[in-house]
N, C-alpha and C positions, 0 to 999 in steps of 0.2 A: 504492500502499501505506500504511494509517496506521501510526502510529509505534509502534501493543500489537502488530497485527501484523509488524511490520518487527521489532521485538526476539524476539517467539515462535519466528519464522525463523528467527532467528539465532542464540537457542536450542535452537532444535531443532539444526539443522547441527553446533553446536560440540557437542553430546552423542554426534550421528552421526557425527564423526571422530571424536571421541576413540575410540569402540566401534570404528570401523576401524583407528586404530592400534595398539591392545590386541589383537587381534581377528591383527592384523598381526607383533608382537610377538611373539606366545605361538605362532603357528604358527614364526615364527625360531629362537625359544628349540628347539620339539620335532625341526625340522630337525639344528639346531645338536647336540642329544644320542645322535640318529641317524648322528651324519657320530663316527663313534669316530675318535681319537685315537691307539689301537694302531699297532705299526708289525710288519713282518714282517723279522724277521732268521734269522742260521746260527749254530748252535755247531760245532765242527771237531771232532765227537767222531769222527764216521763219515766222513761228506763232509766233505773240505777237509782232512782230517789231513795226506795225503803231499800239499798246495800248499804251496811255498814263498810270500810277502807278495806279489809281482808278482801270481802266478797267481790267486791264490785274490783280490785286489783286483777283475783280470779277469773271473773266474765270478762272480762274485756284481755286479759289473755289468752284466754281458750278460743276467743273469738278474732282475734291476731288484731282488734284494735289498741293500738297501742299509745293515745291520748285521752286524758276528759277534763272536759271543765266544770269544776265540781260545783252545781247550785246550791248556794250557803241554803242552811234552814232544812235541809234535810239530814238523812239518814246516816251520813258520812259525819256531822257534827264537825265538823271543820270551819270553825267560827274562830271570832276574836279573839273568842272569853278563853282558849285554848294555854296553858301556861307553856313557857319555854319548854320543858320536857316530853310534852304532848305535841307540841310544833314538830320537838326535831323526830320524835318518834314516827310521825305522820311522811315527812321528809324519809326518814331511811326503809318505811314500808314501801314507796315508791321507787326510792332510789334501787332497791337492790332488786326489783322486779322489769321485763319489758316497759311496762304503762308509766308516762310520764303526764306530772299534772301539766296542762297546758295551762292552766290560768282558776281563778274564781267566778262564778258569776251572779253577782251581786242581785238588789233592786233597789241600789240605790240612786233616785232620779233629785232633780237641779231645776225644776219647773218651779217649785213653791212660790207662791205669789206671796206667805209668810217668810216672810225672811229669817229668823227664829229655825225656822224646819229646814231653809236653805244647810243654814251655817250648821245645823245639825247634821245634816245629809252628809255634807263634803266632810267635815270630821268624822264621820263614820265609814267614810271610801277611805280614811286616812288609815283606818285601820286596817281594813280588808287590805292597804296596800300592805303596811306592815308582815300582817299574817301570810302573804303571798309570795313575801319574800325570805321570809323563816321558811316556808314548809318548800321552795324548792319552784314555785310555780313560774308564769314568765308575765303576767298580766292580770288585769281587772277588770270586769268588763259590766260598764254601768248603763243606765237606761235616758231617753230623755226628759220627760216622759208625756206631760201631756200639755192644750194649750187650752187657755184658762178664757170665758168671754168677758171676763170684766179687767182685763189685761191685754193690750196691744202687741201681738202679736208678733211683732220686733221684737218687743222687748224682753218676752219670755226668754226668744230664739237669742238673742245676747245676752240675756242672764245662764241659760246652757252654758254657751260659748265658754263664756268670761270665766264660769266655773271649772270647764272642763280645765281649759289654758291652768287655775292655779292645780287641778289635779296633776293632771301632767307633770307639770314642772313637779313635785314634789315622789310620785313617782318616782322620776327619769334617778330618780337619788337613791332610788331602792332598786335600779336595774327592772324596774316593772311598768311593761306598756298599757295607756289607760286606753279601753277602748269601749267605744260608745254603741251600745246595741242600737240596728236599724230598726224603733221602738214606738209603740204608742198611736192611739187616735190622733191620725193629723199631723205628729212629730216622726210619723215613720214614711210621711211623703219624702221622695228624693230632694226635691229644692230645696224641702224643709233643714233639712241634715245638711243640705250642700250651703246655706245661711250659718247654722249652727256651726257650722267645720270653718267658716270664713274668720268667723270671731274669735274658733278656739287655731290658733295658730301657729302652736308650741309643737313641734317635730314627735314628740311622744306622745298627743295627742292622735286615737284614728278612731275609724267603724269594721263595726262586724256587721255584714251585710246579714240579713236578717231571712231570704225567700219571702217577700209578703207578696200579698196577690199584686198590694199598690204599686210594687214592682214594677208593672205591665198597664200603669199609667200613661195618661198623656201619649207623648210618642213611640211608648212601648218596652222595652227592657234592655233593649242594647243603649238608648238615648239618659237612660237612667241608671244604666252601669257607668258609663262613662262620664257623666256628670261627678261621681262620687267617687274614681274606679283610686285616683288619686293621692286618695283620704284610708286608700285599703288600710287595715292589720295583720298580726298573725290566724287571726281566726275567721271563721264566716260559716255560719248555724243554715244547715239543709233538713226539710223534713224526712221523710222516706224518698228516697231519691228515685223508687220504683215508678211512685205517682208521678200522671199522665198532668195535673194542673198545674204545673209549672216548668218552664226552659232550664232544666235540669243540665243538660249536651251543653245547652248554649252559654250557660252558667261557667262550667267549667270548663269549655275551651276556652272562654274570654277570660280565665285565670290562670291557662294553660299559655295562652300569649301573653298576657302579662309577667311570667317565668317564676310565675306564686307558689314559694315554699313554704305557708303557713299549712291550716289544719282546716279539714272541711269538716265541722261538727254534725253529728248528727243530731238535732233539739227535735227527737219524733212527737209527734203531738199524738198517737195510739196508745193502748193499752192490750198490746199482746200476751195470751195468757203465759206463751212460753220467750222470753224477750231474747231468753238468749238462740234462741231456733232466727227470730227476727234479727239479732245482730249479723249472725252469720248471714245471711240473708242480704242485709244491704250490703257487707264486705264484700260478698260473691259481685254485686249489683256495681258496684265503688271501681273495682276493679276494673270488670268490663268496660264500662264506661272512661278509665282513663286509657284504656289498652285500643280506645277507637277514636281518640284523639287523633287528628292527624295535621 
C-alpha cells in the first residue's frame, strides 16, 4: 500500500470509528432517557392506615413498594409527640428495611382568616418538619386548603404562599422539602395553585400533584400540567392506576419527559378486602405503564 493510500485509509477509518462512537453514544442517551427514574410508593391514606410500623414495612416489602408517605394521626402513630428514643427506633426500623420514609402527610393548612389559627398551624408544621428530619424522611406534605367567601381570593392565596415561604425556609435547615398538595375545593384549581406558588418563591417550596378531576378543567390536562410543572417536588399522588377516569398514561409520560426522579405515590380511595393483593396489582400496572413509555 502506498504512503498516500495508507494515509487516506487511516483517515477514512478514523472518520468511520468516530461516527460509530457518536451513534452509539446517541443510542445510549436515548435508552437512558427512556429508562425512567420515577419510583412507586404508597400514601397510607386508606391502604395502610390501620397498620403499625412493622406491619407497614412488611406489607410494603412483600409487594415491592419501597416508599411510604406516612399519613399522620393513623395507626403507625408517627407524631411529634414521639420521644427522641422513639424517633430513633422508627428511623432504625425503616433503615433496616428496603422501605424508605418518603415523608409525612399532614393536614396542616394556611388559609385561616383567624390569624391565631394560622400561626398555630405554622408552628405545628414546624414540629412535623423536625419530626421528619429525626425519623429519616425527606419532606412534609401540607394543604392550601380553602377559600373563604368573606375574604378576597387574592388575599387568601397570598397568605398561603407567604406561609409556605416561611415554612420552606425553615424546612431547608432540616433537610426537608415542603410539599403543597394540590387540594381543597377551589384551591385545587391549578391557576390558584400557580398564584400561591408565585408568592411562595423559596426554592424549597414545591407542589405535590394530586390527580384531581379539576386537572382536566379549562384547556385540559396538558395546559394545567404545564402551568405548574416547574414547581413539582419529589412526590406525586395518584389513585388506582388501573382507573380510566384520569389520564395516567399521559401523566407518566409527562413525568418521564421531565426526567422526574421522585415518587409516584398510591393514594387509593377504595377499601378492598385484600389490600396486599391490590398493592401487588398496582405494582404490576405501574411497571407495565413505565415499560411502555417511549
